N, C-alpha and C positions, 0 to 999 in steps of 0.2 A: 078048395084048398085052404088049409088053415093058415091064418096070418101070423107074421112073426111077432115076437114079443116086443120088439123095438117100436113097433107101430103104436103101441099103447102109450109110449112116453113122448111122443112128438108133440110139440106145441101146436095149439089150435090157431094162434094168431098168424097173421100173414107176415112175410118178410118186411113189409113196409112198417108194420106196427112194431116189429122188433127193432128196426133201425131207429124209429122215433123214441122208443123207450131208452135205448142206449144213449141217444142224444141228450135226453133229459138228465141222465146221471153224469155223462161225460162232459157236457157243455152247459153249465148252469148259466142263468141270465146275469147281466151286468149288475143289476140292482142287488141280486142276492150276493154276488161276489163283493160288492161294496159293503154290504151289511156285515159280512164275515171279516173283512179286513179293517174296517173302521174301529177305532178305539172307543170304548164306552165313555160317555160324558158323565163326570161326577160333579154336580154343582156344589160350590163352597160358599157358605153363607156365614158372615161375621155378625154376631149379635152382641150388644153390650150386656154385661151382667146386671141383672136387675138389682136395685138397692134393697138392702135388708130392712125390714120394718120392725125387727125385733130389737132387743137390747144390744145386739152386736153392732148396730149402727153407731152408737156412741163410742164404742171401743175403737172402731176404725177412724173416727174423727180425732180421737185423742192421739192415736198412733201417728196419724198424718201431721198433726200439729207438732208432735215430738220430732218427727223427721225434719220439718221446716226449721225448728229451733236449732237442731243439730247442724243443719246447713249454714244457718246464720252464724253460729259460733265458730265453725270451721273457716268461714270466709274472713272473719275479723282477725286482726293481728293479736298475737298473744301479749298480754301485759304482765310485766314483772314488777308488780307493786310490792313495796316493802311494808311489812306490818310490824307494829311495835306492841310490846306488852306493858301496860300501865300497872306497875307494881308499887306506885307511890313514890317513885324517885323524884328528886327535886328538879333535875334537868330533863324531864320527859319531853321527847320530841325536839325541843330547842336546846342548843348549847351556847353558852356565852363565852366568847374568847376572852381570856384574861389579859391579853396584851392590847388588842385593838377595840375590845368591847362590843364587837358585832355578834348578834345572835343568828345562828344558822342551824339547819337540820342536818345532822350527820347522815351520810348515805345518799342524800339528794345531790345529784350531779350539778344542777344549776346553783343550788345554795353553796355548795363547796367551791364552785368556780368563782362565784361572786365574793365569797369570803376570802379566797386566795388573792384576788385582785385588790380588794380593799385592804387586806392585811399588809400587802407589800407597799401600797400607797401610804399607809399610816406609818409603818416602821421605817421605810427608806425614802419616802417623799413622793409627791405627785409627779408624774412624768412631765417633762418640759423639753420640747424640741428646739426652742429658741425663737427669737423674733428678728426681723430685719433691722428695725430701728430700736435697738435696746439702749436704755440709758444706764450704761455701766458706770458704777461709782468706784468700785475697787476690784482688784483681781488678786488671787492668791495662787501662785504657781505650785506651792508645796502640796496643796490639797486639790489642785486642778479645779478651783472654784472661783466664782465671781459674785459680786453683789450688784443687783440692778434695782433701779428705782421706778416705781409706778405711781403716777398721779391721776387725779380725777379726769383730766383732759386728755388722757391717752386713748388710743383706739379701743373699740369695744372688746376685741380679743384679749387685750391686756387686762381689762377690768374683769372679764369673765374668768380668767385664770386666777386673779386675786380672790374673787368670790369663792372659787373652788377651794383655795387654800384656807380661807377664813372659815369655811364650814368644817374643815378638818381641825382647826384650832378650837372651835367652839365646843368640840366634844370634851375637851379638858378644862377649858377656861370659862365655859358658859356661853350661851348664845344671846344675840340681840344687842350687844353693846360694843363689840370690838371695832367695827369699821363704820365710818361715815365719809361724806364727800370731801371734807377738809383734811382727811388723813393722807399722809405719805407712807407708802408701803415699800419696804425693803425686802427683797427676796434673795436668799443665798442659794445659788445654783451649783450643784456638784453632781457629776456623772449623769447629766441630763435629767436631774430630778431636783425638786424644790426641797432642800434639806432644812431650811429655816426661814422664818418670816418675822419681821418687826414692823409694828404699826406705830407711827409717831404722829403727833398733832401739835399745832401751835398753842401755847398757853401764855398766861400773863403773870401768874404768881404760883408759888409753891410753899410748902411748909417743911421745916427741917425736923427730921425724926429724932426723938429723944431716946437715946440708947439706955437700956437698963443693964448693960454689961459694965463690968469694972474695966478700967483702962489697963489693968495688969493682965487681963485675960487675953489669951492668944486665940484669935479667930481664924488662924490659917488652917486650911483643910488638908495640908500635906500629911501623909501617913509615914510614920517611922517604923522601921523594921523591928519586930519583936526580938527580944534577947533570947538566945539559945544557951542552955546549960547542958553539958554532957556528963554522963557518968559511965563508968566502965565496970562491967561485971565479968569476973574471971572464974572459969571452971577448969582448973588444971592448966593445960597449955592453950585452952580455947578462951578467947576474950570476946565479949559482946559490948558494943557501945550503944548507949541509949541517949536520945536527945529529947529534951523537954522544952516545948515552946510556951513561954509565958504570955499572958495577955498584954496587949500593947498598953503601956501606961498613959499614952497620949489620948487614948480613946475616950476616957472619962472627961477630960477637958474639952475634947471635940464635941461630945454629946451635950455638955453643959452649954457651950457656946451656941450650938445649933438650937437647943431648946429655948435659949434666951431670945434668939432671933425669931423663933416661931410664936412668940407671945403676941399680945395685943399691940396694935400700932398706936403709939402716943406721940403726937407732934407738938411743936411749940405753937404758942398762940399767934405770934407775929409772923406774917407772911413775908417772903422774900421774892424779888423779881425773878422770873424764869421765862424762857422763850420756847423750850423744847420739852415736850412730855412724851415719855414712852408709854403708850397706851397698852400695848400687849407685845409680848415676845414669846416665840415658841420654836422649838427645834425637834425634829423627828427623833424617836427613841434610839435608832441605830447611829445617829450622828451626834449624840450628846457626849460630853467630855472631850470634844474635839475642837473647842474654841470657836464654834460657829456663832454662838451668841455674842462673843467678844468682837468678832469681825463685823457683825451687824451693828453693834453699838459704835464701833469705830467709824464705820461708814456713815452712820447717822450724825454724829457730832461734827464730822468734817463737811457734810453736804447739806445739812438741814437749813442752815442760814446761808444765803448766797453772799460770798465775800467774807465770811466770818467762820472761824473754827472754834467750836466751843470746848471748854475744858471738861474733863471727866465728871467733876463734881457739879457741873451746871445742868446735867441731865436729870430730870425729875421722873419718878416712876409712879404709876397709878395702880392701885389695888394689887400690890405685889403678892404673889403666892409664896409659899415657903421656899420653893426653889428660887423665886424671883428675889426674895430678900437676900439670900446667900449670894446670888449673882450681883446684885447692886452693891452689896458690901465689899465683895471682892473687886469689882470693877472700879468703884470710886475710891477704894482704899480708905474708907471711913465707915464707922457704924452709924453716923448721923447723916445719911443721904437725904435728898429731897423727895418729898411725897406731895402729890397733888390729887385733887378730886375732880371728877368730870364736871361737877357744877361750877368749878372755878375757871373753866376754859373761856 
């Protein structure tokens, strides 16, 4: 009998082999399963870039230095320095104050601050808070001022203040001759500032000044008002009034008297006895024409000699300046006031 066609397609393997084959595909081993599920390992290696040996190496070094310099500049504080153009100007950089004489640099905060402080001390006087043991000679309620006396045996703080004032005086009167240990210093205090200073010393003789002015000349410094003349201009019903101020006629005589006082100092040959010499006197610019110098002279003649009040004409003046001559003439009420030299002390 002929076999069926299905017999030709039957597998030759046994059922056991078939089961084993299916197990291989259906149940893989644990190691193979781990190989499929494990993520692949990718090694990461960091390597430094090798330096260039060509000309590019110098460029990198220059760039690196530039970066370092930029960092340094950024870390520093910015400076706002002021620059000036030198175009041949006479007051380049420094400026000389016409009032106090101090030189300073405009635009510099420190210089301007120092100039402001010095300018105020020069024009209004050095600051003075006062002392516990002041030797008050005279007071003036009208100007809220007082005159105090400082001698060589006073406390060091008093002497230090006097030396500070003397330095201010030396700017106008010259340095190195105003003050010594035998001097008596009179300070005029007003509004907590030293408005004036007088230095007096004991002397033995003086010489009377020979005046080259005529007795008929008027040496008074009072100013008279100028005469006014008016004219009227009419234009129909409208009138205009014009005033003309003429020159003061007393100005000529005043200038002649002043020029005569500013001439050479000529004294008599014979000396006269004297006890008080005004070595120097100085008043701050803002306190001049306020009788500060007169108050100092009055305090000096009343207190210089203990138990004795001197007359105005008994005060002698040393090396008077132009303003000093006018002051001495006005105070003593004579053109022939006493003059002495420092050698005759």
